[in-house]
C-alpha positions in Angstrom: -22.4 -25.1 20.1 -18.9 -25.0 21.4 -17.3 -21.6 21.8 -14.4 -20.7 19.6 -11.2 -19.2 20.9 -10.8 -15.5 20.1 -8.6 -14.4 17.3 -4.9 -14.5 18.4 -2.0 -12.2 17.5 1.3 -14.1 17.6 3.5 -11.7 15.7 6.3 -10.4 18.0 6.1 -6.7 18.7 7.5 -4.0 21.1 5.9 -4.1 24.5 3.1 -1.5 25.0 4.6 1.4 27.0 6.6 -0.8 29.3 9.3 1.8 29.9 11.0 2.9 33.1 8.2 5.3 34.2 10.1 6.3 37.3 12.6 8.0 35.0 10.1 9.4 32.5 9.1 13.0 32.5 7.4 15.0 29.7 9.1 18.4 30.4 12.9 18.1 29.8 13.4 21.1 32.1 11.6 19.5 35.0 13.2 17.0 37.3 11.4 13.7 37.4 9.2 13.2 40.4 10.0 10.3 42.8 7.2 8.2 44.0 7.8 8.9 47.7 5.4 7.5 50.3 3.6 9.8 52.7 4.6 10.1 56.3 2.3 7.1 57.1 4.3 5.0 54.7 1.5 4.9 52.1 2.1 5.6 48.4 0.7 8.9 47.2 -0.9 10.1 44.0 1.1 12.7 42.0 -0.7 15.1 39.7 1.3 17.3 37.3 -0.5 19.9 35.0 1.8 21.3 32.3 1.0 24.0 29.7 4.6 24.2 28.3 5.0 20.9 26.6 2.3 20.9 23.9 1.4 24.1 21.9 -2.3 23.2 21.6 -3.3 21.4 24.8 -2.6 21.1 28.5 -0.9 17.9 29.7 -2.4 16.3 32.8 -0.2 13.5 34.2 -1.5 11.3 37.0 0.9 8.9 38.7 -0.9 6.7 41.2 -0.9 3.4 43.0 -2.6 0.7 40.9 -6.1 -0.2 41.9 -9.2 -1.2 40.0 -11.1 1.8 38.7 -8.3 4.4 39.1 -8.2 5.2 35.4 -12.0 5.7 35.4 -11.7 8.1 38.4 -9.2 10.3 36.5 -11.2 10.3 33.3 -14.4 11.1 35.2 -12.8 14.1 36.9 -11.8 15.6 33.5 -15.1 14.9 31.8 -17.1 16.3 34.6 -15.3 19.6 34.0 -16.4 19.4 30.3 -12.8 19.0 29.2 -12.0 17.3 25.9 -9.3 14.5 26.0 -7.7 14.7 22.6 -4.8 12.4 23.1 -3.3 10.3 25.9 -1.7 7.2 27.0 -2.1 4.8 29.9 0.7 2.6 31.3 1.3 0.4 34.3 4.6 -0.2 35.9 4.5 -2.9 38.6 2.1 -1.6 41.2 1.7 1.9 39.6 -0.3 3.5 36.8 0.8 6.6 34.8 -1.9 8.3 32.8 -1.1 11.2 30.5 -3.9 13.2 28.9 -3.8 16.1 26.4 -6.9 18.1 27.3 -8.6 21.3 26.1 -11.4 23.4 27.5 -14.9 23.5 25.9 -13.6 26.2 23.4 -10.7 24.0 22.3 -8.0 26.0 24.2 -5.5 25.2 26.8 -6.5 25.4 30.5 -5.8 28.9 31.8 -8.5 29.1 34.6 -6.7 28.6 37.9 -9.9 27.4 39.5 -10.2 24.5 37.0 -6.6 23.5 37.4 -7.0 23.6 41.2 -10.1 21.5 40.9 -8.3 18.8 38.9 -5.5 18.7 41.4 -7.8 18.5 44.3 -10.3 16.0 42.8 -7.6 13.5 41.8 -6.2 13.5 45.4 -7.3 10.5 47.4 -9.9 11.4 50.0 -11.1 14.5 48.2 -14.4 16.0 49.3 -17.5 15.4 47.1 -17.9 17.6 44.0 -20.3 20.5 44.0 -22.6 18.5 41.7 -22.8 15.7 44.2 -23.4 18.1 47.1 -26.2 19.7 45.1 -28.2 16.4 45.4 -28.3 16.6 49.2 -31.8 16.6 50.5 -33.2 14.8 47.4 -34.7 11.3 46.9 -33.2 9.3 44.0 -35.3 7.1 41.7 -34.0 4.6 39.2 -36.1 3.5 36.3 -35.6 1.0 33.5 -38.0 -0.5 31.0 -39.2 -0.7 27.4 -39.3 2.7 25.7 -42.3 3.9 23.8 -43.6 7.3 22.5 -44.9 9.4 25.3 -43.5 7.3 28.2 -41.5 10.2 29.7 -44.6 12.3 29.7 -46.5 9.7 31.7 -43.6 9.3 34.2 -43.5 13.1 34.9 -47.3 13.2 35.1 -47.3 10.4 37.8 -44.6 12.2 39.8 -46.6 15.5 39.6 -49.8 13.8 40.7 -48.0 12.3 43.7 -46.6 15.6 44.8 -43.0 14.8 43.8 -41.0 17.8 42.5 -38.3 16.8 39.9 -35.1 18.8 40.7 -32.6 16.9 38.6 -33.0 14.0 36.0 -31.1 12.2 33.3 -32.8 10.0 30.8 -31.2 7.8 28.1 -32.8 5.6 25.5 -31.1 2.9 23.4 -32.2 -0.1 21.5 -35.8 0.2 22.6 -34.9 0.5 26.3 -35.0 3.4 28.7 -33.0 4.2 31.8 -33.5 7.2 34.0 -32.2 8.7 37.2 -34.7 11.2 38.7 -34.0 13.2 41.9 -37.1 14.5 43.6 -38.3 16.2 46.8 -41.7 16.8 48.3 -43.5 19.5 46.3 -45.0 21.3 49.4 -42.2 21.0 52.0 -39.1 20.8 49.8 -37.9 17.9 52.0 -36.7 14.5 50.8 -39.4 11.9 50.5 -38.6 9.4 53.3 -42.0 7.9 54.3 -41.7 4.2 53.4 -45.4 3.9 52.5 -45.3 6.9 50.2 -42.1 5.6 48.6 -43.7 2.2 47.9 -46.7 4.0 46.3 -44.4 6.0 44.1 -42.5 3.0 43.0 -45.7 1.0 42.3 -47.2 3.7 40.2 -44.0 4.1 38.2 -43.7 0.4 37.6 -47.2 0.3 36.3 -46.4 3.2 33.8 -43.2 1.5 32.7 -44.9 -1.8 32.1 -47.7 -0.1 29.9 -50.4 -2.3 28.4 -48.0 -5.1 27.4 -45.9 -7.5 29.3 -42.3 -6.4 29.5 -40.2 -9.6 29.1 -37.2 -7.9 30.7 -39.1 -6.4 33.5 -40.0 -2.8 34.4 -38.0 -1.5 37.4 -38.5 1.5 39.7 -36.2 1.7 42.7 -35.5 4.3 45.4 -31.8 4.6 46.1 -30.1 6.2 49.2 -28.0 9.1 48.0 -24.9 8.2 49.9 -24.7 4.9 48.0 -25.5 6.4 44.6 -22.8 6.0 41.9 -21.8 8.9 39.6 -24.9 9.5 37.6 -23.6 8.8 34.1 -21.8 5.7 35.3 -25.0 4.6 37.0 -27.0 5.0 33.7 -24.4 2.8 32.0 -24.9 0.2 34.7 -28.7 0.3 34.5 -28.6 -0.1 30.7 -26.0 -2.9 31.0 -28.1 -4.7 33.6 -31.1 -4.3 31.3 -29.1 -5.9 28.4 -29.7 -3.0 26.0 -26.6 -4.2 24.1 -28.6 -7.1 22.7 -29.8 -6.2 19.3 -33.6 -6.1 18.8 -33.5 -7.6 15.4 -31.2 -8.3 12.5 -33.1 -5.7 10.5 -32.1 -3.0 12.9 -28.5 -4.1 12.9 -28.4 -3.9 9.1 -30.0 -0.5 9.0 -27.6 1.0 11.5 -24.4 -0.7 10.2 -23.2 2.4 8.4 -23.0 4.4 11.7 -21.7 1.7 14.0 -18.2 2.0 15.5 -15.5 -0.4 14.4 -14.4 -2.5 17.3 -12.0 -5.4 17.4 -10.8 -7.6 20.2 -7.8 -9.9 19.8 -5.5 -11.8 22.2 -1.8 -11.1 22.3 -0.7 -14.6 23.5 2.9 -13.9 24.3 2.1 -11.1 26.8 -1.2 -12.4 28.1 -3.3 -9.3 27.0 -6.5 -8.9 25.2 -6.3 -5.9 22.8 -9.4 -3.8 22.3 -9.2 -1.4 19.3 -12.0 1.1 18.7 -12.5 3.5 15.8 -15.5 5.8 15.6 -16.6 9.4 15.3 -15.3 11.5 18.1 -17.6 13.2 20.6 -17.5 14.6 24.1 -17.2 12.0 27.0 -16.4 9.2 24.5 -13.4 8.0 26.6 -15.4 8.0 29.8 -18.1 5.9 28.3 -15.6 3.3 27.1 -13.5 3.1 30.2 -16.6 3.0 32.4 -17.9 0.0 30.5 -14.6 -1.9 30.7 -14.3 -1.1 34.4 -17.8 -2.3 35.3 -17.3 -5.4 33.2 -14.3 -6.0 35.6 -11.5 -5.6 33.1 -8.3 -3.8 34.0 -6.7 -1.5 31.4 -2.9 -2.0 31.8 -1.9 0.0 28.7 -3.6 2.1 26.2 -3.6 5.1 23.8 -6.2 7.7 22.9 -5.9 9.7 19.7 -8.1 11.9 17.6 -7.7 12.8 13.9 -10.2 15.5 13.0 -13.6 14.0 13.7 -12.3 10.5 14.1 -11.3 8.8 17.4 -8.9 5.9 17.7 -8.5 4.1 21.0 -6.6 1.0 21.9 -6.5 -0.8 25.2 -4.5 -3.7 26.6 -6.8 -5.4 29.1 -7.0 -8.4 31.4 -9.5 -9.7 33.9 -9.1 -8.8 37.6 -7.4 -12.1 38.1 -4.8 -11.3 35.4 -6.2 -13.5 32.6 -7.1 -12.4 29.1 -10.5 -13.0 27.3 -10.8 -16.7 27.0 -13.7 -17.4 24.6 -15.4 -16.2 21.4 -18.6 -15.7 23.3 -16.9 -13.4 25.7 -15.1 -11.5 22.9 -18.4 -10.9 21.1 -20.0 -9.7 24.4 -17.2 -7.2 24.9 -17.7 -5.8 21.4 -21.5 -5.6 21.9 -21.2 -3.8 25.2 -18.7 -1.3 24.0 -20.8 -0.5 20.9 -23.8 0.1 23.2 -21.7 2.3 25.5 -20.6 4.5 22.5 -24.2 4.7 21.2 -26.2 5.4 24.4 -25.1 9.0 24.8 -25.3 9.8 21.1 -29.1 9.8 20.9 -30.4 11.1 17.6 -32.8 14.0 17.6 -33.3 17.7 17.5 -32.0 19.5 20.7 -34.6 21.6 22.4 -33.5 23.8 25.3 -36.1 24.9 27.9 -35.1 27.8 30.3 -38.0 29.2 32.4 -39.1 29.9 35.9 -39.8 26.5 37.6 -43.3 25.7 38.7 -45.4 22.8 39.8 -46.1 20.4 37.0 -43.8 22.1 34.5 -42.1 18.9 33.2 -45.4 17.1 33.0 -46.9 19.9 30.9 -43.9 20.3 28.6 -43.5 16.6 27.9 -47.3 16.2 27.4 -47.1 18.9 24.7 -44.3 16.9 23.0 -46.5 13.7 23.2 -49.6 15.5 21.8 -47.6 16.7 18.9 -46.2 13.3 18.1 -42.7 13.8 19.4 -40.6 11.2 21.3 -37.8 12.2 23.7 -34.7 10.1 23.1 -32.5 11.8 25.7 -33.1 14.4 28.4 -31.2 16.3 31.1 -33.2 18.2 33.7 -31.7 20.6 36.2 -32.9 23.3 38.5 -30.8 26.4 39.3 -32.4 28.4 42.1 -35.9 29.3 40.7 -35.0 28.5 37.1 -35.6 25.3 35.3 -32.9 24.6 32.7 -33.7 21.5 30.7 -32.5 19.8 27.5 -34.5 17.4 25.4 -33.5 15.5 22.2 -36.7 14.8 20.2 -37.7 12.8 17.1 -41.0 11.9 15.6 -42.8 8.8 16.9 -41.0 6.6 14.3 -37.6 7.8 15.4 -37.2 10.0 12.3 -36.3 13.7 12.3 -39.2 15.8 13.5 -41.2 18.0 11.1 -40.1 21.6 11.4 -43.8 22.7 11.4 -44.3 20.4 14.4 -41.4 22.0 16.2 -42.8 25.4 15.5 -46.1 24.4 16.9 -44.6 23.1 20.0 -42.5 26.2 20.6 -45.6 28.4 20.0 -47.5 26.4 22.7 -44.8 26.3 25.3 -43.5 29.8 24.5 -40.7 31.0 22.2 -39.0 32.8 25.1 -38.7 29.6 27.1 -38.1 26.9 24.5 -35.5 27.2 21.8 -33.9 25.0 19.2 -30.2 24.5 19.5 -28.9 23.9 15.9 -25.8 21.9 17.1 -24.4 19.3 14.9 -25.7 15.8 15.7 -23.3 13.5 17.5 -20.8 12.1 14.9 -21.4 8.5 16.1 -24.9 8.8 14.7 -24.0 10.3 11.4 -23.5 8.2 8.3 -19.9 7.6 7.3 -18.6 9.2 4.1 -18.6 7.0 1.0 -15.7 4.6 1.1 -14.9 5.3 4.8 -16.8 2.3 6.0 -14.5 0.0 4.1 -11.4 1.8 5.4 -12.5 1.4 9.0 -14.2 -2.0 8.9 -13.5 -5.2 10.7 -10.0 -5.5 9.3 -8.9 -2.0 10.4 -8.2 -3.2 13.8 -5.3 -5.3 12.5 -3.8 -2.2 10.8 -4.0 0.0 13.9 -3.2 -2.8 16.4 -0.2 -1.5 18.4 0.4 1.4 16.0 -1.2 4.1 18.1 0.9 3.0 21.1 4.1 3.3 19.2 3.2 6.5 17.4 2.3 8.3 20.6 5.4 7.1 22.4 7.5 8.3 19.6 5.8 11.7 19.6 6.4 11.9 23.4 10.1 11.0 23.0 9.8 7.8 24.9 11.0 5.6 22.0 13.4 6.3 19.1 11.3 5.0 16.3 7.6 4.3 15.6 8.4 2.0 12.6 
């Protein structure tokens, strides 16, 4: 069947943030910075951190040469520091990008810690040294796993690694749409050294592939790969890439789509013909790292964000991006438009796994993860997401669990699991579930449905520019 052209917007409107950025500065008392080249004649990135402009948040302004992925780099630095991006705008001016973010710390306050401010300035400078998180992975062997998820799978994976003498030091596991992706960092249990023997690595990979495949044929393929650490991408970005390559964005069935429609984000993609942009509008429940997940997906799909706005209103997030392909062309077919919508929806949902949060903090020991996850499995619990870390001699792990059917776990079951593992080691964190997984209030779905994109299209750009004093009217 022939593909239809994506919906087009032909109504004239003000250009998105196309202002003279070289003359724009957010603090009226500060002289604008000139984009001067360094002494080698190369353009340099400018970072300005300002606590005076906004009463409730710190402004982080990044003025940098335009290159693919530069927006993702800035957002990644901020999210890795557990900062919340509450508002912001992105603009390009010729060969330059200017990103402005309103950020707060994990407590919702302005940034006052000089070490955090220095870290932002240093990390956003080209050629910065690797972060402490990346340095902590030195001396470890990285394993990448993808396959079909099933109850008890993670328990089997950790049991295999324990049996083969692989000590799990760090791990991240995501599940979505019946698929699983994991990054697991291991070392030899006895020597504490990285596992480098080729024969042993092949054996580990073969055993894990067998576990991932299970007793049924996996039509998409179970994969277990050892990755050299120097070539490893940022862990969260790599998990998105693994899920994307595994096509988790393809819905399992129409029944699942119908059942989850009340919690799905509202995403629209339309073309602005006169300016050659495709406009992506997203409305969903706000949550930590939401902007990173969206920008990461657009970047890895090889789209460039030329302009955009980020805004939050209570628990709701509104984001709008003006994008093109790397070659400068907009989205050209209905099939491509639908694929962008599906991939962004998957990116928003992956990190928002449902389940009760269990936190394990105890002295690390041989086979700890295998024993804990086996206890989960024996009590009928499924792990929907996990983060494993080791700090010195302590294991500090987080698991999100449901029952085998994906429903909330029975409190009596949770009590039994805690009693088995130890109430001093395993505790329930009664945090609110991610908003993107909660049902919308009555009537809210209609208000933010498919037609909402038309209402918000371009409005966030103009409203934020007006608030920042860059235009005279937002009407």
